[in-house]
C-alpha positions as CSV (number, residue, x, y, z in Angstrom):
1,M,0.0,0.0,0.0
2,S,1.3,3.5,-0.9
3,E,2.4,5.7,2.0
4,S,0.7,9.1,2.5
5,V,2.6,12.3,2.3
6,S,1.7,15.8,3.4
7,V,1.4,18.3,0.5
8,R,1.0,22.0,0.8
9,C,-0.5,24.0,-2.0
10,P,2.0,26.8,-3.0
11,V,-1.0,29.0,-4.1
12,C,-3.4,28.9,-1.2
13,R,-1.2,27.2,1.4
14,R,-3.8,24.5,2.2
15,E,-2.4,21.2,3.6
16,H,-3.4,17.9,1.9
17,L,-2.7,14.3,2.8
18,Y,-1.9,12.5,-0.5
19,A,-1.3,8.8,-1.3
20,A,-0.2,7.8,-4.8
21,P,-2.6,5.5,-6.7
22,S,-1.5,2.0,-7.6
23,Y,-1.2,0.6,-11.1
24,P,-1.1,-3.1,-12.2
25,C,2.3,-4.4,-13.4
26,T,2.2,-7.0,-16.1
27,C,3.2,-9.5,-13.4
28,G,0.0,-8.6,-11.5
29,A,1.7,-6.8,-8.6
30,P,0.5,-3.3,-7.7
31,V,3.0,-0.5,-8.6
32,H,3.2,2.7,-6.7
33,P,5.2,5.8,-7.9
34,P,7.7,6.5,-5.0
35,L,6.8,9.9,-3.6
36,D,9.5,12.3,-2.6
37,R,8.7,13.4,0.9
38,H,11.2,16.3,0.7
39,G,10.3,17.6,-2.7
40,A,7.9,20.6,-3.2
41,P,4.8,20.2,-5.3
42,M,4.6,22.2,-8.5
43,A,1.5,24.0,-9.7
44,V,0.6,22.8,-13.2
45,T,-0.4,25.7,-15.5
46,H,-0.7,23.6,-18.6
47,Q,-0.4,19.9,-19.3
48,V,2.6,18.7,-21.3
49,W,2.4,15.0,-22.3
50,D,6.1,14.2,-21.8
51,E,5.9,15.6,-18.2
52,A,2.7,13.7,-17.3
53,W,4.4,10.3,-17.1
54,V,7.0,8.8,-14.9
55,A,9.0,5.6,-15.2
56,V,8.5,3.3,-12.2
57,E,10.1,-0.1,-11.5
58,C,8.0,-2.9,-10.1
59,A,9.3,-4.1,-6.7
60,V,8.3,-7.7,-7.4
61,C,9.5,-8.5,-11.0
62,G,11.8,-5.5,-11.6
63,H,9.9,-4.5,-14.9
64,K,10.0,-0.7,-15.5
65,A,7.1,1.0,-17.2
66,E,5.7,4.5,-17.5
67,W,2.7,5.5,-15.4
68,P,0.8,8.8,-14.9
69,Q,2.8,11.4,-12.9
70,P,1.1,11.8,-9.5
71,E,-1.2,14.9,-9.4
72,L,-3.6,16.4,-6.8
73,G,-6.4,18.9,-7.3
74,C,-6.5,21.5,-4.6
75,A,-9.8,23.1,-3.5
76,C,-8.6,26.4,-4.8
77,G,-8.5,25.1,-8.3
78,T,-4.8,24.5,-8.6
79,V,-3.5,21.2,-10.0
80,L,-0.4,20.1,-8.1
81,R,2.2,17.8,-9.6
82,I,3.6,15.6,-6.7
83,P,7.4,15.0,-6.9
84,V,8.6,11.4,-7.3
85,S,11.9,10.2,-5.9
86,G,14.6,8.7,-8.1
87,G,14.5,6.5,-11.1
88,Q,12.2,8.6,-13.2
89,D,13.9,8.1,-16.6
90,P,13.7,4.9,-18.6
91,A,16.9,2.9,-18.9
92,P,18.9,4.3,-21.9
93,G,18.8,2.2,-25.0
94,V,16.2,-0.2,-23.7
95,E,12.6,-0.1,-24.9
96,P,10.1,-1.2,-22.2
97,G,9.0,-4.7,-23.0
98,A,11.6,-5.3,-25.7
99,G,12.8,-8.9,-25.5
100,D,10.8,-9.6,-22.3
101,P,8.9,-12.9,-22.1
102,A,5.2,-12.3,-22.2
103,P,3.7,-13.0,-18.8
104,P,0.2,-14.5,-18.5
105,R,-2.4,-11.8,-19.0
106,R,-4.1,-10.7,-15.8
107,T,-7.6,-9.2,-15.6
108,F,-7.5,-5.6,-16.8
109,Q,-7.6,-3.1,-13.8
110,P,-9.8,-0.1,-14.8
111,I,-9.3,3.5,-13.6
112,T,-12.4,5.7,-13.1
113,I,-12.6,8.3,-15.9
114,R,-13.2,11.8,-14.6
115,T,-11.2,13.9,-17.0
116,A,-9.9,13.8,-20.6
117,R,-6.5,12.9,-19.2
118,D,-8.0,9.9,-17.4
119,A,-9.5,8.7,-20.8
120,V,-6.0,8.8,-22.4
121,T,-4.5,7.0,-19.4
122,V,-7.1,4.2,-19.6
123,A,-6.4,3.7,-23.3
124,A,-2.7,3.6,-22.7
125,L,-3.1,1.1,-19.8
126,Y,-5.4,-1.0,-22.0
127,L,-2.9,-1.1,-24.8
128,R,-0.2,-2.0,-22.4
129,W,-2.4,-4.8,-21.1
130,L,-2.8,-6.0,-24.6
131,G,1.0,-6.3,-24.8
132,Y,2.1,-3.0,-26.3
133,Q,4.7,-1.9,-23.8
134,D,6.3,1.1,-25.6
135,I,3.3,3.4,-25.5
136,R,4.1,7.0,-26.2
137,R,2.4,10.1,-27.7
138,A,2.4,10.0,-31.5
139,D,4.0,12.8,-33.5
140,Q,0.8,13.3,-35.5
141,R,-2.0,15.5,-34.3
142,P,-5.5,14.0,-35.1
143,P,-8.5,16.2,-36.0
144,S,-9.8,15.5,-32.4
145,G,-8.4,13.8,-29.3
146,I,-4.9,12.5,-28.9
147,S,-2.9,9.9,-30.8
148,L,-0.9,7.2,-29.0
149,A,1.7,5.1,-30.7
150,A,3.5,1.8,-30.1
151,R,5.6,-0.5,-32.2
152,G,3.4,-1.3,-35.3
153,L,0.3,0.4,-33.8
154,L,-1.4,3.8,-33.9
155,A,-4.3,4.5,-31.5
156,Q,-6.6,7.5,-31.3
157,V,-8.2,8.5,-28.1
158,D,-11.2,10.9,-28.4
159,P,-12.4,12.2,-25.0
160,T,-14.9,14.6,-26.4
161,V,-18.7,14.4,-26.0
162,R,-19.2,14.1,-29.8
163,P,-19.5,10.7,-31.3
164,A,-16.7,9.8,-33.7
165,S,-17.6,10.3,-37.4
166,P,-16.6,8.3,-40.5
167,R,-14.0,11.1,-41.2
168,D,-12.4,10.5,-37.8
169,V,-12.1,6.8,-38.5
170,E,-10.8,7.4,-42.0
171,C,-8.1,9.9,-40.9
172,L,-6.8,7.4,-38.3
173,W,-6.7,4.6,-40.9
174,L,-5.0,6.8,-43.5
175,T,-2.3,7.9,-41.0
176,A,-1.7,4.3,-39.9
177,M,-1.5,3.2,-43.5
178,T,1.3,5.7,-44.2
179,E,3.3,4.2,-41.3
180,S,2.5,0.6,-42.2
181,A,0.9,0.2,-38.8
182,H,-2.3,-1.2,-37.4
183,C,-4.8,1.2,-35.8
184,V,-7.4,1.2,-33.0
185,Y,-9.9,3.9,-32.0
186,F,-11.0,4.7,-28.4
187,S,-14.0,7.1,-28.0
188,L,-15.7,8.3,-24.8
189,A,-18.9,9.3,-26.6
190,G,-19.2,6.4,-29.0
191,Y,-19.6,6.4,-32.8
192,T,-22.2,7.2,-35.4
193,T,-23.7,4.4,-37.3
194,E,-21.8,5.5,-40.4
195,A,-18.5,5.5,-38.5
196,R,-19.1,1.9,-37.3
197,T,-19.8,0.8,-40.9
198,R,-16.7,2.6,-42.2
199,A,-14.5,1.1,-39.5
200,D,-15.7,-2.4,-40.3
201,S,-14.9,-1.9,-44.0
202,L,-11.4,-0.5,-43.2
203,G,-10.6,-3.0,-40.5
204,V,-10.4,-0.6,-37.6
205,P,-11.2,-1.9,-34.1
206,L,-13.5,0.4,-32.1
207,F,-13.7,0.7,-28.4
208,V,-16.0,2.9,-26.1
209,L,-14.5,4.1,-22.9
210,D,-17.1,3.8,-20.2
211,L,-16.8,6.0,-17.1
212,T,-15.7,3.0,-15.0
213,G,-12.5,3.0,-17.0
214,T,-13.1,-0.3,-18.9
215,P,-12.8,-0.2,-22.7
216,Q,-15.8,-1.9,-24.3
217,P,-15.5,-3.4,-27.8
218,V,-17.9,-1.9,-30.3
219,N,-17.3,-4.1,-33.3
220,G,-16.0,-7.7,-34.0
221,L,-12.5,-6.4,-34.7
222,A,-12.3,-5.0,-31.2
223,D,-13.6,-8.3,-29.8
224,E,-10.8,-10.1,-31.6
225,L,-8.2,-7.7,-30.4
226,G,-9.3,-7.9,-26.8
227,A,-9.3,-11.7,-27.0
228,Q,-5.7,-12.0,-28.2
229,T,-3.3,-13.6,-25.7
């Protein structure tokens, strides 16, 4: 269980007791980002993807993977980034998961979706659960949402309240085609009927992100992807 640390908001000076959330390692053990008790929290004025993740090593199997940087929302409206002690950078020259034996797949552990960032985190966790360990933000900017990339895969995460359209699906498919990669779409608001039809014809797996944090397959391609071992 993660230890709690006292955090003071640098804006309003309120005191908070914060415990880092746990995430499931591929071996099934819970992983907690190690909090720096002596570090000062930083007020986040805007989110930068590269700064929103931290590399954490599993204490059980030693596998290192990237997880969301601990953050806390203060009652004054300030988002505080909680400092993490040591070992924040991935090992140089080593891709997470490269050459590692594939462990038996555990049950996916959902994370409640409250923000757009939570939706992106859930999609990244689900892709990692499927076996894609080198999840990162893609270089391309989609028409809506955020693109995630892994070796041989391009994923789009749309956390808006608008159902994805056929054009959204086509743009993802075309971008993936130019990179000779497979693609998958995650949407918080679902898809139009036309988008589902277009996805089936193009071979794009579709998932809906429910608020409990569990990606739900929308078409048969998504069912097949989620059933892979």
